[in-house]
N, C-alpha and C positions, 0 to 999 in steps of 0.2 A: 176235458182239459185237466191236466194235473197241476195243482197249485202248490206253491211253497208255503212255509209256515207264516210268512209275512202277509199272506192274503186272507188269513183267518182272524175272526174275532172270538172264536170259541174253541177251546183246546180239544174238546171231544170230537168236533167235526174234523179237525186236523188229524187227530190220531186215527179216526176211522178211515180217512183217505190214505194215510201213510200205510195202514195195514192192508188195505184192500185194493189199492190202485194198480199194483203190478201183477195181481192175480196169483200171487204166491200162496199156496195152501199151507195151513198150519202156522201162520205168522202170529195170530192171536195167542195160540198155545205157547209159542216160543217166547212171546212177550211176557206171558204169565209166569213162565219158568224164570225169566230174567228178574221179574219183580218178586219172585218167591211167593206167589199167591195162586189161587185157583183160577182157571179160565173163566169161571162163572163170575168172579169179582170183576174181571176186565169187562165182561159183558154188561154187568150192572152199572159200571162207571160210564160206559159208552152210551147206555140207554138213559143216563141222567139220574139213576137211583143212588149213586155214590160218587165220591170224588177220589182222584189220586192225591196222594200226599206230596209234599215237597221232595221227600226222599224218593218216592216213585218217579218224580219228574227228572231227577238226576239220572236214574237208571234208564228212563225213556230216551233222554238225550243221547246216552251212550248207545242204546239199542238202535235208534234211528240215525246214528252217525252224524249228529248235528255239529256244525262248526260253532265257534264261540258266539257269534252274533245270533245264530239260530237258537242256540241253547238259551241265551238270555231272553229272547223274545218268547220262546215256549214257556219258560218259567214264569214270565209275566202273564201270559195267557192263563196259566194254571192258577196264579194268584187271583186273577179276575174271576175265574170260574168258582173259586172257593170263597170269594169275598161275601161277607154276610150283611153288608149295609150298602145303600146306594152311594154314600159318600166314598166308601172304600172302593167300590166298583168304578166310580168316576175317576178316582186317583189312578187306578191301574190302566184305565182307558187312556188317560193323558200320557202315561208312560209309554204305552204302545204307540200312540200317535207320534210321540217324540222320536221313538226308534225308527218308525217309518219315514219321518221327515229327514232324519239324519241319513238314512240309507238313500233316499232320493237325492239329497244334496250331494253326496259322494258321487252318485251316478252322473249327475249333471256337471259336476266339476271335472270328472274324467272325460265325459262327452263321447259321442260317436265320431270316430276319426276315419278319414278316407285313406290315410296311409299311416304306417307305424312310425312313431317317433323313434329316435335313437334309444331312449329309455325303454320304450315298449319292446323294441327289438331285443334289448338285453334280456327282458323277461321271456319273450317268446322262444328265443334260442337258448335259454338257460337249461332246458331239459327237453327230452324227446316227447314228454307228455303233451306239450302244447300243440305241436304239429300233428301228433297222432290223434288227439281228440278233435282237432280242427278238421282233419281229413275224414274221421269217422262220422262226423255230422252229415257228410254227403250221403251216407246210407240212410234211407228214409226211416227205417225202424229204430235207428240209433238216435232217439230224440229226447232221452231222459238221462240224468246222471247215473241212475242205477244200472241201466242197460249198458252204458259206456263203461262203467266200472267193472261190470261182469265180463264184458268183452276183452278189456285190456288187463284184467286181473290186478287192479289197483284200487286203493281205498276210494269210496264214493266222496269222502270229504275233499280229497285231492281233486277229483273230477269237478266238483262244485266250484272250487277256487279257480281252476283253469277256465271253466265256462263263464264265470263272472268276468274274467279278463278278456276272453274272446268277445263277449257281448259288448263290453265297454269300449273296445277298440274297433268295433264294426266287423270283426272276423266271424261273428255269429249273431243270430237273432233269436229271440224267444217270443212265443205267442201261444195261440190256441192249440197249435200242433206240437208244442214243445220246442226244443232247440233245433235250429236249422242253420246251415252255413251262410255267412255273409260273403265276404271276399273269399273265393274258394282256392285260388292259386296264389302262391308267393314265389318270388325269385330273388336270390341274392346275387349281387354283382360280384365279379371276381375280386374286386378290391375291398369288399365289405369286411369290416373287422369281426363280423359275426360268422363268417364262412367257416373258419376253423372249428368253432364251437358246434356248428351245425353238422359238419362231417363227423366230428368226434361223437356226438350224441348217437348218430345212427350206426356208426361202426361198433360202438359199445352194445347197441341193441342186437347187431348181427352176431356178436360174440355170445350174448345171452341166448340167442336163438339156436346156437349150435347144440344145446342140450335137448332141444325138442325132437330133433331127428324125424321130422315128418317127410313124406315122400315128395311133397311139392316144393320143398326147399332146395336151393342150389347154393353151395358154398365151395368156392374154388380159390385156393392159394397156391401159386406155382412160381417160385423163383426160376427164371430162365436166363440163359446166356445167349444173346442175339446181337446183331449189328444195329447201328443207329437207323439204318435204312429200313430194316424189318420192323423195328420198334415204331417208326413213323407210320408204316403201313398198318400195323395193328391199331395204333391210336386213331387213324383215319376210319378204320372199320368200326371201332367202338363209337366214335362220334356219329357215324352214319346210322348205327344201330339205335342210338338215342333219338336221332331225328326221325327215324322210321317208327319208333314206338310212340311218339308224341300224338299222332292222330288216333292211334289205338286207345291211348289213355283218355283223350278228349271224348271219344265216341262210346266208351265202355259204359256198361250199366254199373252203377255204384253199389257194390255188394260187400266188399272187404277192403281193408287197408293193408297194402303190401309195402315193403321197403326195397328199393332197388339201389344197390351200391355198386359202383364200378371203380376199380383202381388200376392204374398202370403207371409205375414210377420207377425211376432209376434208383437202385439200392446203393 
């Protein structure tokens, strides 16, 4: 199980996990380069023979792409590890406990919701990231912020913020196996004020995808001059196509996230 920084009482244990959990080779060497020190010094610190400085802590926060609250907690862990007296250690432990309590209070205040409030819908449909990460959680191996960030080519700090929201609203869960989907499917009614934002988000993504030029993509834009009768027939065929794809989507193995956009409108 991969833990986050709030689950640790020792900064060395946390850094070890952060460097080793994803199996990425050479990560300790890259950290040493960021700290402008020898890899041997990093090993000495992690074995308990030395300590990172506060200046090192700032660099480590950047290296591990911590958000503000994670950075504050890590720096306090570092203070605890460097404390030279029991009184000072107890002081920093109280600070850590207060941060954990504050984090828990926020989670309880938000709560796990069965449906999205209007305010939460505003957040969910504010950007394509929310729906993309939500859907990507259906892929079993996409259970950590770093894997999701790598797949979508976006900052891991952004992924963490979105995952926090998804967990708080019941759209995702987190546990021993990492992040998993909660409520997997969402549908906006025709009269929803979020509908225009939702369509805009994914059509902008379609425009961005034009530059990728992969063989599996389909992009078709075709102004046509036809009768109303033929337009109605095409509309019916497209609606039938969507109905026929729904069982395929429901029964498909969760491997990748695709975006399906269909447009037919009078110019």
